[in-house]
Structures are given as C-alpha cells and as structure tokens.
One Martini backbone bead per residue (centre of mass of N, CA, C, O) as a GRO file, in nm:
protein
  317
    1UNK     BB    1  -0.650  -0.015   2.080
    2UNK     BB    2  -0.684  -0.316   1.949
    3UNK     BB    3  -0.767  -0.437   1.625
    4UNK     BB    4  -0.982  -0.699   1.520
    5UNK     BB    5  -1.039  -0.948   1.322
    6UNK     BB    6  -1.248  -1.203   1.281
    7UNK     BB    7  -1.011  -1.428   1.239
    8UNK     BB    8  -0.868  -1.318   1.528
    9UNK     BB    9  -1.022  -1.423   1.784
   10UNK     BB   10  -0.826  -1.631   1.914
   11UNK     BB   11  -0.611  -1.415   1.971
   12UNK     BB   12  -0.782  -1.223   2.141
   13UNK     BB   13  -0.836  -1.422   2.373
   14UNK     BB   14  -0.542  -1.471   2.458
   15UNK     BB   15  -0.464  -1.169   2.506
   16UNK     BB   16  -0.682  -1.119   2.719
   17UNK     BB   17  -0.570  -1.319   2.927
   18UNK     BB   18  -0.301  -1.185   2.966
   19UNK     BB   19  -0.411  -0.912   3.068
   20UNK     BB   20  -0.567  -1.028   3.307
   21UNK     BB   21  -0.321  -1.147   3.458
   22UNK     BB   22  -0.170  -0.880   3.489
   23UNK     BB   23  -0.385  -0.743   3.661
   24UNK     BB   24  -0.374  -0.943   3.893
   25UNK     BB   25  -0.074  -0.906   3.961
   26UNK     BB   26  -0.099  -0.599   4.021
   27UNK     BB   27  -0.318  -0.628   4.249
   28UNK     BB   28  -0.164  -0.906   4.352
   29UNK     BB   29   0.152  -0.897   4.447
   30UNK     BB   30   0.180  -1.205   4.573
   31UNK     BB   31   0.119  -1.310   4.285
   32UNK     BB   32   0.264  -1.569   4.079
   33UNK     BB   33   0.223  -1.567   3.698
   34UNK     BB   34   0.457  -1.578   3.491
   35UNK     BB   35   0.438  -1.860   3.358
   36UNK     BB   36   0.148  -1.830   3.247
   37UNK     BB   37   0.199  -1.582   3.075
   38UNK     BB   38   0.422  -1.704   2.898
   39UNK     BB   39   0.256  -1.936   2.783
   40UNK     BB   40   0.035  -1.760   2.647
   41UNK     BB   41   0.222  -1.590   2.469
   42UNK     BB   42   0.337  -1.827   2.305
   43UNK     BB   43   0.063  -1.926   2.202
   44UNK     BB   44  -0.015  -1.661   2.054
   45UNK     BB   45   0.229  -1.641   1.866
   46UNK     BB   46   0.186  -1.914   1.722
   47UNK     BB   47  -0.102  -1.860   1.624
   48UNK     BB   48  -0.029  -1.614   1.453
   49UNK     BB   49   0.172  -1.751   1.267
   50UNK     BB   50  -0.017  -1.970   1.156
   51UNK     BB   51  -0.233  -1.780   1.043
   52UNK     BB   52  -0.033  -1.593   0.852
   53UNK     BB   53   0.058  -1.856   0.667
   54UNK     BB   54  -0.282  -1.916   0.586
   55UNK     BB   55  -0.403  -1.704   0.419
   56UNK     BB   56  -0.651  -1.591   0.250
   57UNK     BB   57  -0.745  -1.372   0.014
   58UNK     BB   58  -0.965  -1.245   0.194
   59UNK     BB   59  -0.790  -1.199   0.444
   60UNK     BB   60  -0.590  -1.014   0.297
   61UNK     BB   61  -0.794  -0.798   0.237
   62UNK     BB   62  -0.847  -0.722   0.534
   63UNK     BB   63  -0.556  -0.649   0.600
   64UNK     BB   64  -0.516  -0.427   0.379
   65UNK     BB   65  -0.770  -0.260   0.532
   66UNK     BB   66  -0.649  -0.194   0.784
   67UNK     BB   67  -0.658   0.094   0.981
   68UNK     BB   68  -0.348   0.042   1.113
   69UNK     BB   69  -0.202   0.078   0.876
   70UNK     BB   70   0.030   0.218   0.711
   71UNK     BB   71   0.057   0.522   0.556
   72UNK     BB   72   0.191   0.751   0.361
   73UNK     BB   73   0.255   0.960   0.592
   74UNK     BB   74   0.411   0.753   0.760
   75UNK     BB   75   0.638   0.701   0.555
   76UNK     BB   76   0.735   0.988   0.529
   77UNK     BB   77   0.809   1.027   0.828
   78UNK     BB   78   1.010   0.772   0.841
   79UNK     BB   79   1.189   0.822   0.546
   80UNK     BB   80   1.165   1.144   0.519
   81UNK     BB   81   1.353   1.426   0.467
   82UNK     BB   82   1.268   1.739   0.414
   83UNK     BB   83   0.967   1.768   0.354
   84UNK     BB   84   0.799   1.901   0.052
   85UNK     BB   85   0.502   1.992  -0.037
   86UNK     BB   86   0.254   1.957  -0.296
   87UNK     BB   87  -0.009   2.167  -0.438
   88UNK     BB   88  -0.202   2.117  -0.683
   89UNK     BB   89  -0.288   2.142  -1.058
   90UNK     BB   90  -0.344   2.423  -1.218
   91UNK     BB   91  -0.679   2.389  -1.276
   92UNK     BB   92  -0.866   2.349  -0.994
   93UNK     BB   93  -0.703   2.198  -0.739
   94UNK     BB   94  -0.711   2.025  -0.441
   95UNK     BB   95  -0.602   1.680  -0.355
   96UNK     BB   96  -0.580   1.476  -0.057
   97UNK     BB   97  -0.563   1.176  -0.168
   98UNK     BB   98  -0.297   1.302  -0.280
   99UNK     BB   99   0.036   1.291  -0.177
  100UNK     BB  100   0.326   1.523  -0.220
  101UNK     BB  101   0.692   1.549  -0.288
  102UNK     BB  102   1.001   1.656  -0.140
  103UNK     BB  103   1.317   1.484  -0.050
  104UNK     BB  104   1.506   1.272   0.174
  105UNK     BB  105   1.648   0.942   0.101
  106UNK     BB  106   1.911   0.838   0.245
  107UNK     BB  107   2.062   1.113   0.108
  108UNK     BB  108   1.844   1.133  -0.126
  109UNK     BB  109   1.674   1.265  -0.374
  110UNK     BB  110   1.307   1.279  -0.382
  111UNK     BB  111   1.002   1.170  -0.512
  112UNK     BB  112   0.684   1.164  -0.332
  113UNK     BB  113   0.387   0.953  -0.350
  114UNK     BB  114   0.030   0.911  -0.244
  115UNK     BB  115  -0.214   0.751  -0.091
  116UNK     BB  116  -0.456   0.888   0.148
  117UNK     BB  117  -0.684   0.778   0.404
  118UNK     BB  118  -0.652   0.796   0.693
  119UNK     BB  119  -0.712   0.761   1.080
  120UNK     BB  120  -0.968   0.937   1.095
  121UNK     BB  121  -1.258   1.075   1.039
  122UNK     BB  122  -1.149   1.349   0.950
  123UNK     BB  123  -0.915   1.247   0.756
  124UNK     BB  124  -1.085   1.065   0.574
  125UNK     BB  125  -1.255   1.292   0.459
  126UNK     BB  126  -1.028   1.476   0.356
  127UNK     BB  127  -0.899   1.217   0.181
  128UNK     BB  128  -1.128   1.033   0.065
  129UNK     BB  129  -1.013   0.741   0.130
  130UNK     BB  130  -0.800   0.756  -0.125
  131UNK     BB  131  -0.995   0.888  -0.347
  132UNK     BB  132  -0.926   1.022  -0.640
  133UNK     BB  133  -0.922   1.294  -0.833
  134UNK     BB  134  -0.814   1.453  -1.107
  135UNK     BB  135  -0.629   1.655  -0.944
  136UNK     BB  136  -0.450   1.432  -0.824
  137UNK     BB  137  -0.327   1.330  -1.099
  138UNK     BB  138  -0.223   1.610  -1.190
  139UNK     BB  139  -0.031   1.637  -0.954
  140UNK     BB  140   0.139   1.389  -1.022
  141UNK     BB  141   0.241   1.501  -1.290
  142UNK     BB  142   0.385   1.744  -1.172
  143UNK     BB  143   0.585   1.581  -1.005
  144UNK     BB  144   0.714   1.416  -1.237
  145UNK     BB  145   0.810   1.655  -1.410
  146UNK     BB  146   0.994   1.781  -1.197
  147UNK     BB  147   1.174   1.536  -1.148
  148UNK     BB  148   1.281   1.513  -1.440
  149UNK     BB  149   1.407   1.797  -1.465
  150UNK     BB  150   1.611   1.712  -1.199
  151UNK     BB  151   1.681   1.401  -1.173
  152UNK     BB  152   1.449   1.259  -0.989
  153UNK     BB  153   1.334   1.013  -0.826
  154UNK     BB  154   1.039   0.797  -0.800
  155UNK     BB  155   0.790   0.753  -0.541
  156UNK     BB  156   0.518   0.518  -0.492
  157UNK     BB  157   0.211   0.491  -0.294
  158UNK     BB  158  -0.031   0.233  -0.273
  159UNK     BB  159  -0.381   0.317  -0.140
  160UNK     BB  160  -0.669   0.204  -0.303
  161UNK     BB  161  -0.995   0.137  -0.423
  162UNK     BB  162  -1.003   0.396  -0.610
  163UNK     BB  163  -1.131   0.609  -0.796
  164UNK     BB  164  -1.344   0.863  -0.792
  165UNK     BB  165  -1.706   0.828  -0.898
  166UNK     BB  166  -1.803   1.103  -0.923
  167UNK     BB  167  -1.951   1.346  -1.101
  168UNK     BB  168  -1.735   1.567  -1.083
  169UNK     BB  169  -1.498   1.388  -1.171
  170UNK     BB  170  -1.615   1.317  -1.450
  171UNK     BB  171  -1.647   1.611  -1.553
  172UNK     BB  172  -1.315   1.659  -1.510
  173UNK     BB  173  -1.165   1.390  -1.621
  174UNK     BB  174  -1.080   1.111  -1.495
  175UNK     BB  175  -0.978   0.925  -1.726
  176UNK     BB  176  -0.773   1.128  -1.845
  177UNK     BB  177  -0.599   1.163  -1.588
  178UNK     BB  178  -0.516   0.867  -1.559
  179UNK     BB  179  -0.386   0.835  -1.839
  180UNK     BB  180  -0.169   1.060  -1.804
  181UNK     BB  181  -0.033   0.938  -1.557
  182UNK     BB  182   0.043   0.670  -1.682
  183UNK     BB  183   0.208   0.787  -1.917
  184UNK     BB  184   0.412   0.940  -1.739
  185UNK     BB  185   0.525   0.696  -1.592
  186UNK     BB  186   0.624   0.541  -1.853
  187UNK     BB  187   0.802   0.813  -1.966
  188UNK     BB  188   1.018   0.834  -1.772
  189UNK     BB  189   1.372   0.944  -1.728
  190UNK     BB  190   1.332   0.829  -1.443
  191UNK     BB  191   1.332   0.653  -1.179
  192UNK     BB  192   1.068   0.421  -1.071
  193UNK     BB  193   0.885   0.339  -0.767
  194UNK     BB  194   0.651   0.094  -0.639
  195UNK     BB  195   0.411   0.055  -0.358
  196UNK     BB  196   0.201  -0.184  -0.222
  197UNK     BB  197   0.060  -0.116   0.104
  198UNK     BB  198  -0.244  -0.229   0.040
  199UNK     BB  199  -0.467  -0.111  -0.179
  200UNK     BB  200  -0.498  -0.197  -0.531
  201UNK     BB  201  -0.727  -0.007  -0.736
  202UNK     BB  202  -0.720   0.002  -1.039
  203UNK     BB  203  -0.660   0.297  -1.204
  204UNK     BB  204  -0.595   0.446  -0.937
  205UNK     BB  205  -0.325   0.280  -0.914
  206UNK     BB  206  -0.186   0.270  -1.198
  207UNK     BB  207  -0.127   0.581  -1.233
  208UNK     BB  208   0.136   0.527  -1.005
  209UNK     BB  209   0.242   0.203  -1.082
  210UNK     BB  210   0.412   0.254  -1.353
  211UNK     BB  211   0.711   0.100  -1.298
  212UNK     BB  212   1.019  -0.029  -1.290
  213UNK     BB  213   0.929  -0.105  -0.988
  214UNK     BB  214   0.714  -0.345  -0.820
  215UNK     BB  215   0.596  -0.345  -0.501
  216UNK     BB  216   0.481  -0.573  -0.226
  217UNK     BB  217   0.312  -0.643   0.027
  218UNK     BB  218   0.235  -0.946   0.156
  219UNK     BB  219  -0.087  -0.834   0.242
  220UNK     BB  220  -0.156  -0.723  -0.018
  221UNK     BB  221  -0.351  -0.578  -0.290
  222UNK     BB  222  -0.416  -0.632  -0.660
  223UNK     BB  223  -0.670  -0.483  -0.874
  224UNK     BB  224  -0.931  -0.408  -1.105
  225UNK     BB  225  -1.123  -0.506  -0.868
  226UNK     BB  226  -1.318  -0.569  -0.630
  227UNK     BB  227  -1.455  -0.841  -0.489
  228UNK     BB  228  -1.738  -0.715  -0.465
  229UNK     BB  229  -1.760  -0.618  -0.759
  230UNK     BB  230  -1.721  -0.893  -0.895
  231UNK     BB  231  -1.961  -1.038  -0.755
  232UNK     BB  232  -2.185  -0.844  -0.867
  233UNK     BB  233  -2.128  -0.925  -1.166
  234UNK     BB  234  -2.114  -1.245  -1.169
  235UNK     BB  235  -2.356  -1.302  -0.918
  236UNK     BB  236  -2.520  -1.074  -0.781
  237UNK     BB  237  -2.323  -1.117  -0.506
  238UNK     BB  238  -2.138  -0.994  -0.242
  239UNK     BB  239  -2.113  -1.264  -0.069
  240UNK     BB  240  -1.891  -1.372  -0.301
  241UNK     BB  241  -1.612  -1.230  -0.239
  242UNK     BB  242  -1.435  -1.472  -0.158
  243UNK     BB  243  -1.441  -1.610  -0.435
  244UNK     BB  244  -1.329  -1.375  -0.595
  245UNK     BB  245  -1.054  -1.345  -0.452
  246UNK     BB  246  -0.952  -1.625  -0.540
  247UNK     BB  247  -0.997  -1.596  -0.863
  248UNK     BB  248  -0.830  -1.314  -0.913
  249UNK     BB  249  -0.539  -1.297  -0.813
  250UNK     BB  250  -0.446  -1.054  -0.566
  251UNK     BB  251  -0.188  -1.147  -0.458
  252UNK     BB  252   0.146  -1.129  -0.426
  253UNK     BB  253   0.209  -1.424  -0.502
  254UNK     BB  254   0.058  -1.427  -0.772
  255UNK     BB  255   0.186  -1.166  -0.907
  256UNK     BB  256   0.474  -1.270  -0.911
  257UNK     BB  257   0.421  -1.518  -1.093
  258UNK     BB  258   0.305  -1.324  -1.335
  259UNK     BB  259   0.487  -1.042  -1.336
  260UNK     BB  260   0.349  -0.777  -1.212
  261UNK     BB  261   0.562  -0.805  -0.997
  262UNK     BB  262   0.900  -0.797  -0.837
  263UNK     BB  263   0.831  -0.775  -0.513
  264UNK     BB  264   0.833  -0.893  -0.177
  265UNK     BB  265   0.741  -0.753   0.133
  266UNK     BB  266   0.786  -0.838   0.439
  267UNK     BB  267   0.596  -0.891   0.716
  268UNK     BB  268   0.514  -0.892   1.010
  269UNK     BB  269   0.384  -1.069   1.238
  270UNK     BB  270   0.043  -0.981   1.183
  271UNK     BB  271   0.133  -0.743   1.025
  272UNK     BB  272   0.176  -0.402   0.978
  273UNK     BB  273  -0.019  -0.321   1.224
  274UNK     BB  274   0.185  -0.461   1.443
  275UNK     BB  275   0.465  -0.357   1.268
  276UNK     BB  276   0.521  -0.060   1.162
  277UNK     BB  277   0.826   0.003   1.175
  278UNK     BB  278   0.926  -0.256   1.037
  279UNK     BB  279   0.772  -0.220   0.771
  280UNK     BB  280   0.896   0.056   0.687
  281UNK     BB  281   1.189  -0.037   0.687
  282UNK     BB  282   1.161  -0.257   0.468
  283UNK     BB  283   1.073  -0.067   0.247
  284UNK     BB  284   1.324   0.112   0.253
  285UNK     BB  285   1.528  -0.110   0.181
  286UNK     BB  286   1.401  -0.186  -0.094
  287UNK     BB  287   1.426   0.093  -0.224
  288UNK     BB  288   1.726   0.134  -0.199
  289UNK     BB  289   1.810  -0.116  -0.364
  290UNK     BB  290   1.654  -0.047  -0.624
  291UNK     BB  291   1.780   0.234  -0.694
  292UNK     BB  292   2.075   0.134  -0.738
  293UNK     BB  293   2.010  -0.013  -1.020
  294UNK     BB  294   1.985   0.299  -1.170
  295UNK     BB  295   2.258   0.393  -1.154
  296UNK     BB  296   2.380   0.563  -1.446
  297UNK     BB  297   2.136   0.572  -1.616
  298UNK     BB  298   1.975   0.652  -1.883
  299UNK     BB  299   1.676   0.755  -1.996
  300UNK     BB  300   1.661   0.538  -2.221
  301UNK     BB  301   1.717   0.291  -2.039
  302UNK     BB  302   1.483   0.330  -1.843
  303UNK     BB  303   1.257   0.312  -2.054
  304UNK     BB  304   1.329   0.034  -2.168
  305UNK     BB  305   1.297  -0.132  -1.906
  306UNK     BB  306   1.000  -0.059  -1.859
  307UNK     BB  307   0.887  -0.160  -2.125
  308UNK     BB  308   0.984  -0.457  -2.100
  309UNK     BB  309   0.838  -0.527  -1.842
  310UNK     BB  310   0.539  -0.489  -1.948
  311UNK     BB  311   0.562  -0.673  -2.205
  312UNK     BB  312   0.634  -0.943  -2.025
  313UNK     BB  313   0.367  -0.984  -1.915
  314UNK     BB  314   0.269  -1.327  -1.939
  315UNK     BB  315   0.480  -1.467  -2.148
  316UNK     BB  316   0.592  -1.710  -1.948
  317UNK     BB  317   0.308  -1.887  -1.917
   0.00000   0.00000   0.00000
C-alpha cells in the first residue's frame, strides 16, 4: 500500500478515485468507464508533476525521509554483483548502521559502503535507523584501507540523520572515529564517489562523503544539523523547522550552486519512492560516468583533485 506525505493529499484523493472506479468496473463488467479512469489518471499525473517541481525545502526534507525510498542495501542489490560484505571493526564489534563490502559494479571491482536505515520495524532497530556508532566508522576505515591496498575505487551511499549520540558511542570515541573516517576519505589514493541518497546529516554523513565527486539525488537533503535541531537552537521551537529548512539551504539545488556537491541526479516524477528501479538505475549511470573520469590517474593526482575540490568550496561566491 502506497504511503502518502501530508502535502500529497490531493494526489492521494485523485488516485483513490481512480482505484475506486477500477473496482466498480471490475465488479460491474458491463459498465465502461475507461475514459473517466484515463482522464483522472492524467489529472493525477499532471498534479504530481506540478507538485514535485515546486517543492519547498521542508517538503524535500519529508521526501528525503520517506520510508519507501531505496536504501543502501537496495542499491547494492540492484547495482552490485558478487557482493561480499565485511563486518566488524577489529576493535569493539559490528555496527549494522553502516553496511559495506566488495563486489563488481558494471564489470569493475568496487568497494561500496553506506548507511542502512532498514525498511521494517525489525530491520530499523537492527540497523539503528542508519545512525552509526564508532565501530561503524572504524569499519568504514577498514573498507577504505583495503580498497586502497588493492587499487579499488570506493563508492559511499549517505542516508543518515547523523551519528548515534548515545552514551556508549561517546565513551567509545564517536568524534575520534568520525574524524579518522573523514581523514581517510580525504587521503585515499583511489577514486571515491559519494551519493546523498536520502538524508545527509552532520558529521555522521561527512565521515564517508568527503569524496572526489559528491552526487545528490534531486530531493535529498544535506546539512550540518536537522531542521528541527536548528529550530530548537535558534528559536527554541521545533515547530519552526520549516523556516529553518528554508534558511539552511539544505537542498541539492542550493548545494550545487554553492559548490558543496558536484552533480544532481534527477529522480522520477513523484520522488525515488515512486520509481525505485528508475532512481537506482540513474544513480548507477551517474556513478559509472563519474568513475570513468578517474581512469588512469595516479594516486597523487587523485588526492590533488580531491584536495582542490574541497578547498574551492565557497570561493567562487
């Protein structure tokens, strides 16, 4: 059953009418209402297109968090062949909020990792809603170091509200683990590409998103803090989250203009949650094209390009 966001209610009503007419036609075989169904379907499609071309930053935030959006494991299943996962950080244990391993992406060996939110109550709890603990980031460092040792490019998929702020995580060195993961990403001698596929929140996202090229889905968000968190700090009122989302410039369109990201991957009309296969294919195409640009480059050249990219952010404004 399709899940609708609050601002999608007009679309929900139109599509409900379409389904109702179809049920009537199926029940009363002699009644022909094909033309009416077609008219309503066209009206719903146009309304959906109009709505999604004028989304506000807060509406994009809700879309980025939609539970039916493809998650990291969905992308791995769709894009990676012969995937072999790696578990554990060799320090404390396994953190399933970050999943990763090695496989083949369109004929080439890659290392792939990303935040996994889960899509059922059971899996969301197991993956801690995509909020990684220190062992998750230390596992990411393990993956990156192994990839560099064998000259394998790294792909990271970002989808987290932020690193887990629990007491145990802080006791085990959350900030240090994030810093080391960020440092390892920046210093890799192999090409790395990152895609913000949903919500990119704070250092928990940056830890695996400091890449040669940073891509972002059209309706994803990327920010130093959530709109609710910013509103609670600035106005002491989380109800002002919509104002915060607008002022924070967290959308892909804003971040491309500022040079924080390098490319926007267009989503199907209605968002990635409505066209999951098409969205994942588009991400795969963008990754394939991006990785080709680093073929034949030396580790020193790859590091130089990455360094220049991040030093240039904001300088042209």
